[in-house]
N, C-alpha and C positions, 0 to 999 in steps of 0.2 A: 448655379449647377454645379459650380467645383466644388459649393461647400457642401451638397447632395453627396457627389463622389467620395469627400472625403468622410464622410460619415459614415457610408458605406463601407467604405474600406477601412475604417475604424470599427465599424460592429463584426465586420468578417476577422479583425485581428483579435477583438474582443473573444469571439466564438473560439478562433483556436486556442488561445489562450488557455481556456476553460477546457476545452478536450484534453491540452497537454497536460495541466492539473490534474483532470480527472484520472486518467492512464497513470499518473506518477502516484497518486494516493490509492488507485487500487491494488499495486505494486506494491507500496508499500504495506497495504494491509493482508495480503496474502503471503508476504515477508515475516510479517508478526505472528501471523496465525502459526505457519512452519515453524519458527521459533518457539512460540508457546506449546505446541506439540511436542515437540523435541525435548524440550523440559520436562513435559510433563511425563514422557518415556523415559528420558534420563532419571527422574526422581522414583520413579516405579522401578527401576533395575537397581538404585542404588538402597531403596529400602528392601527390596527383595535379596540385596547379597547380603544387606545389616542383616535381615531376620534368619538366615539361614547360618551365619556363623555365630549366632547368638547362641 
């Protein structure tokens, strides 16, 4: 019985760890997308400023 309880607790801990990792990765993905959008917009502004000054 004790082994069964330990297995269940271990399984629950593994599920909680997986959920935490998934949430963390999701946040990083969103942050990476935000940075990519910013860099694209910044590059477009720089190109526009370069085109106007040339």
